[in-house]
KOLNU-724361 format. One record per residue (C-alpha): residue number from 1; residue in three letters; x, y, z. Coordinates in steps of 0.001 Angstrom, whole numbers, plus 524288, in hexadecimal, padded with zeros to 5 digits. Each point is the difference from the previous one (the first is absolute). Layout:
BEGIN
<rec><kolgu>NUM</kolgu><drenza>ala</drenza><xx>X</xx><yy>Y</yy><zz>Z</zz></rec>
...
//
This chain:
BEGIN
<rec><kolgu>1</kolgu><drenza>unk</drenza><xx>02FE7</xx><yy>A0978</yy><zz>B1E98</zz></rec>
<rec><kolgu>2</kolgu><drenza>unk</drenza><xx>7F208</xx><yy>80464</yy><zz>7FDD6</zz></rec>
<rec><kolgu>3</kolgu><drenza>unk</drenza><xx>7F573</xx><yy>7F69D</yy><zz>7FB63</zz></rec>
<rec><kolgu>4</kolgu><drenza>unk</drenza><xx>7FEB0</xx><yy>8078E</yy><zz>7F332</zz></rec>
<rec><kolgu>5</kolgu><drenza>unk</drenza><xx>80E88</xx><yy>7FE43</yy><zz>7FD33</zz></rec>
<rec><kolgu>6</kolgu><drenza>unk</drenza><xx>7FF47</xx><yy>7F178</yy><zz>8033A</zz></rec>
<rec><kolgu>7</kolgu><drenza>unk</drenza><xx>7F44B</xx><yy>7FE86</yy><zz>7F714</zz></rec>
<rec><kolgu>8</kolgu><drenza>unk</drenza><xx>806F2</xx><yy>806C8</yy><zz>7F4BD</zz></rec>
<rec><kolgu>9</kolgu><drenza>unk</drenza><xx>80C21</xx><yy>7F782</yy><zz>80176</zz></rec>
<rec><kolgu>10</kolgu><drenza>unk</drenza><xx>7F8E8</xx><yy>7F311</yy><zz>80151</zz></rec>
<rec><kolgu>11</kolgu><drenza>unk</drenza><xx>7F6FF</xx><yy>8037D</yy><zz>7F4C4</zz></rec>
<rec><kolgu>12</kolgu><drenza>unk</drenza><xx>80BFB</xx><yy>80301</yy><zz>7F79A</zz></rec>
<rec><kolgu>13</kolgu><drenza>unk</drenza><xx>805CB</xx><yy>7F2D5</yy><zz>8039F</zz></rec>
<rec><kolgu>14</kolgu><drenza>unk</drenza><xx>7F348</xx><yy>7F8DB</yy><zz>7FD3F</zz></rec>
<rec><kolgu>15</kolgu><drenza>unk</drenza><xx>80268</xx><yy>7FE72</yy><zz>7F176</zz></rec>
<rec><kolgu>16</kolgu><drenza>unk</drenza><xx>80799</xx><yy>7F50E</yy><zz>7F96E</zz></rec>
<rec><kolgu>17</kolgu><drenza>unk</drenza><xx>806B3</xx><yy>80925</yy><zz>7F647</zz></rec>
<rec><kolgu>18</kolgu><drenza>unk</drenza><xx>80453</xx><yy>8095E</yy><zz>80A98</zz></rec>
<rec><kolgu>19</kolgu><drenza>unk</drenza><xx>80533</xx><yy>7F4B6</yy><zz>8082B</zz></rec>
<rec><kolgu>20</kolgu><drenza>unk</drenza><xx>807E9</xx><yy>7FB8E</yy><zz>7F438</zz></rec>
<rec><kolgu>21</kolgu><drenza>unk</drenza><xx>8056B</xx><yy>80DCC</yy><zz>7FE89</zz></rec>
<rec><kolgu>22</kolgu><drenza>unk</drenza><xx>8035A</xx><yy>80058</yy><zz>80E8A</zz></rec>
<rec><kolgu>23</kolgu><drenza>unk</drenza><xx>80775</xx><yy>7F32C</yy><zz>7FE82</zz></rec>
<rec><kolgu>24</kolgu><drenza>unk</drenza><xx>807C6</xx><yy>805BB</yy><zz>7F4B7</zz></rec>
<rec><kolgu>25</kolgu><drenza>unk</drenza><xx>803B8</xx><yy>80CB2</yy><zz>806B4</zz></rec>
<rec><kolgu>26</kolgu><drenza>unk</drenza><xx>802F7</xx><yy>7F93E</yy><zz>80CE0</zz></rec>
<rec><kolgu>27</kolgu><drenza>unk</drenza><xx>80C7F</xx><yy>7FAE7</yy><zz>7F9D4</zz></rec>
<rec><kolgu>28</kolgu><drenza>unk</drenza><xx>80500</xx><yy>80D31</yy><zz>7FB07</zz></rec>
<rec><kolgu>29</kolgu><drenza>unk</drenza><xx>7FBD5</xx><yy>80D12</yy><zz>7FA93</zz></rec>
<rec><kolgu>30</kolgu><drenza>unk</drenza><xx>7F9BC</xx><yy>7FEC3</yy><zz>7F29F</zz></rec>
<rec><kolgu>31</kolgu><drenza>unk</drenza><xx>7FB63</xx><yy>80979</yy><zz>7F5B7</zz></rec>
<rec><kolgu>32</kolgu><drenza>unk</drenza><xx>7F266</xx><yy>7FF0E</yy><zz>7FA53</zz></rec>
<rec><kolgu>33</kolgu><drenza>unk</drenza><xx>80621</xx><yy>7FAC2</yy><zz>7F387</zz></rec>
<rec><kolgu>34</kolgu><drenza>unk</drenza><xx>8072F</xx><yy>7F55B</yy><zz>80768</zz></rec>
<rec><kolgu>35</kolgu><drenza>unk</drenza><xx>7F379</xx><yy>7FC1F</yy><zz>806F8</zz></rec>
<rec><kolgu>36</kolgu><drenza>unk</drenza><xx>7F8AA</xx><yy>7FFA6</yy><zz>7F312</zz></rec>
<rec><kolgu>37</kolgu><drenza>unk</drenza><xx>809F5</xx><yy>7F672</yy><zz>7FA81</zz></rec>
<rec><kolgu>38</kolgu><drenza>unk</drenza><xx>7FC8D</xx><yy>7F66D</yy><zz>80ACF</zz></rec>
<rec><kolgu>39</kolgu><drenza>unk</drenza><xx>7F130</xx><yy>80142</yy><zz>80117</zz></rec>
<rec><kolgu>40</kolgu><drenza>unk</drenza><xx>7F566</xx><yy>7FDB5</yy><zz>7F612</zz></rec>
<rec><kolgu>41</kolgu><drenza>unk</drenza><xx>7F86E</xx><yy>80CBB</yy><zz>7FF90</zz></rec>
<rec><kolgu>42</kolgu><drenza>unk</drenza><xx>7FED2</xx><yy>80C71</yy><zz>7F83F</zz></rec>
<rec><kolgu>43</kolgu><drenza>unk</drenza><xx>807D5</xx><yy>80BF4</yy><zz>803F1</zz></rec>
<rec><kolgu>44</kolgu><drenza>unk</drenza><xx>7F380</xx><yy>80727</yy><zz>803C0</zz></rec>
<rec><kolgu>45</kolgu><drenza>unk</drenza><xx>7FBFC</xx><yy>7F4AA</yy><zz>808CA</zz></rec>
<rec><kolgu>46</kolgu><drenza>unk</drenza><xx>80D53</xx><yy>8000E</yy><zz>8068E</zz></rec>
<rec><kolgu>47</kolgu><drenza>unk</drenza><xx>7FEC8</xx><yy>80EAF</yy><zz>80230</zz></rec>
<rec><kolgu>48</kolgu><drenza>unk</drenza><xx>7F2C3</xx><yy>7FDE3</yy><zz>8066B</zz></rec>
<rec><kolgu>49</kolgu><drenza>unk</drenza><xx>8058E</xx><yy>7F5B4</yy><zz>80941</zz></rec>
<rec><kolgu>50</kolgu><drenza>unk</drenza><xx>80C09</xx><yy>8081F</yy><zz>8032F</zz></rec>
<rec><kolgu>51</kolgu><drenza>unk</drenza><xx>7F780</xx><yy>80BBC</yy><zz>80351</zz></rec>
<rec><kolgu>52</kolgu><drenza>unk</drenza><xx>7F833</xx><yy>7F7D7</yy><zz>8099E</zz></rec>
<rec><kolgu>53</kolgu><drenza>unk</drenza><xx>80C58</xx><yy>7FA8A</yy><zz>8063F</zz></rec>
<rec><kolgu>54</kolgu><drenza>unk</drenza><xx>80669</xx><yy>80D6B</yy><zz>800DE</zz></rec>
<rec><kolgu>55</kolgu><drenza>unk</drenza><xx>7F3AB</xx><yy>806A5</yy><zz>8050D</zz></rec>
<rec><kolgu>56</kolgu><drenza>unk</drenza><xx>7FF0D</xx><yy>7F5C2</yy><zz>80ABD</zz></rec>
<rec><kolgu>57</kolgu><drenza>unk</drenza><xx>80DD9</xx><yy>80361</yy><zz>80445</zz></rec>
<rec><kolgu>58</kolgu><drenza>unk</drenza><xx>8051E</xx><yy>7F21A</yy><zz>7FEFB</zz></rec>
<rec><kolgu>59</kolgu><drenza>unk</drenza><xx>8080F</xx><yy>80354</yy><zz>7F3D5</zz></rec>
<rec><kolgu>60</kolgu><drenza>unk</drenza><xx>80917</xx><yy>80B84</yy><zz>7FD93</zz></rec>
<rec><kolgu>61</kolgu><drenza>unk</drenza><xx>80298</xx><yy>805AB</yy><zz>7F2AA</zz></rec>
<rec><kolgu>62</kolgu><drenza>unk</drenza><xx>80ABE</xx><yy>808C2</yy><zz>7FB0B</zz></rec>
<rec><kolgu>63</kolgu><drenza>unk</drenza><xx>8017A</xx><yy>8063A</yy><zz>7F2D6</zz></rec>
<rec><kolgu>64</kolgu><drenza>unk</drenza><xx>80D2D</xx><yy>7FFB1</yy><zz>7F94F</zz></rec>
<rec><kolgu>65</kolgu><drenza>unk</drenza><xx>7FF96</xx><yy>80751</yy><zz>7F329</zz></rec>
<rec><kolgu>66</kolgu><drenza>unk</drenza><xx>7F547</xx><yy>7F916</yy><zz>7F859</zz></rec>
<rec><kolgu>67</kolgu><drenza>unk</drenza><xx>7FF2E</xx><yy>7F3AF</yy><zz>8084E</zz></rec>
<rec><kolgu>68</kolgu><drenza>unk</drenza><xx>7F8A8</xx><yy>7FD9C</yy><zz>80C92</zz></rec>
<rec><kolgu>69</kolgu><drenza>unk</drenza><xx>80619</xx><yy>7F659</yy><zz>8097C</zz></rec>
<rec><kolgu>70</kolgu><drenza>unk</drenza><xx>7F8A4</xx><yy>7F8B6</yy><zz>80A9A</zz></rec>
<rec><kolgu>71</kolgu><drenza>unk</drenza><xx>803FA</xx><yy>7FA4D</yy><zz>80D1F</zz></rec>
<rec><kolgu>72</kolgu><drenza>unk</drenza><xx>7F8C6</xx><yy>7FACC</yy><zz>80BBB</zz></rec>
<rec><kolgu>73</kolgu><drenza>unk</drenza><xx>7FE6E</xx><yy>80A09</yy><zz>80AC8</zz></rec>
<rec><kolgu>74</kolgu><drenza>unk</drenza><xx>80718</xx><yy>7F8A0</yy><zz>80AC5</zz></rec>
<rec><kolgu>75</kolgu><drenza>unk</drenza><xx>7FA64</xx><yy>8085D</yy><zz>80AF4</zz></rec>
<rec><kolgu>76</kolgu><drenza>unk</drenza><xx>7F1F8</xx><yy>7FD4C</yy><zz>7FBE7</zz></rec>
<rec><kolgu>77</kolgu><drenza>unk</drenza><xx>802F0</xx><yy>7F19D</yy><zz>7FD82</zz></rec>
<rec><kolgu>78</kolgu><drenza>unk</drenza><xx>80565</xx><yy>7FEDB</yy><zz>80DDD</zz></rec>
<rec><kolgu>79</kolgu><drenza>unk</drenza><xx>7F3AA</xx><yy>80672</yy><zz>80555</zz></rec>
<rec><kolgu>80</kolgu><drenza>unk</drenza><xx>7F7A2</xx><yy>7F627</yy><zz>7F886</zz></rec>
<rec><kolgu>81</kolgu><drenza>unk</drenza><xx>8084A</xx><yy>7F4F7</yy><zz>80564</zz></rec>
<rec><kolgu>82</kolgu><drenza>unk</drenza><xx>7FDF9</xx><yy>80546</yy><zz>80DC8</zz></rec>
<rec><kolgu>83</kolgu><drenza>unk</drenza><xx>7F14B</xx><yy>800A8</yy><zz>7FDE9</zz></rec>
<rec><kolgu>84</kolgu><drenza>unk</drenza><xx>7FFBA</xx><yy>7F1C2</yy><zz>7FBCF</zz></rec>
<rec><kolgu>85</kolgu><drenza>unk</drenza><xx>808A4</xx><yy>7FBF9</yy><zz>80B62</zz></rec>
<rec><kolgu>86</kolgu><drenza>unk</drenza><xx>7F745</xx><yy>80744</yy><zz>809AD</zz></rec>
<rec><kolgu>87</kolgu><drenza>unk</drenza><xx>7F404</xx><yy>7F8F3</yy><zz>7FABD</zz></rec>
<rec><kolgu>88</kolgu><drenza>unk</drenza><xx>80564</xx><yy>7F290</yy><zz>8034D</zz></rec>
<rec><kolgu>89</kolgu><drenza>unk</drenza><xx>80318</xx><yy>80292</yy><zz>80E4F</zz></rec>
//
């Protein structure tokens, strides 16, 4: 993984709201509406955070009719885990 990609991912994870969202979607796929029911923020703020998470590659999105559903990108999450493991050798 390139330094630029690492930077984008760790920057995306460096926000309390985005970490809360990651905790929520780590359990199962959720729609934006379902996430909004569990976090205290405006829809536009959630959209901003989801864009950052998706652009970093750590979160996947899929559109189903009028809803967008989010999941953690397991491949990228495993790469991040490997980076952290390599740092503590």
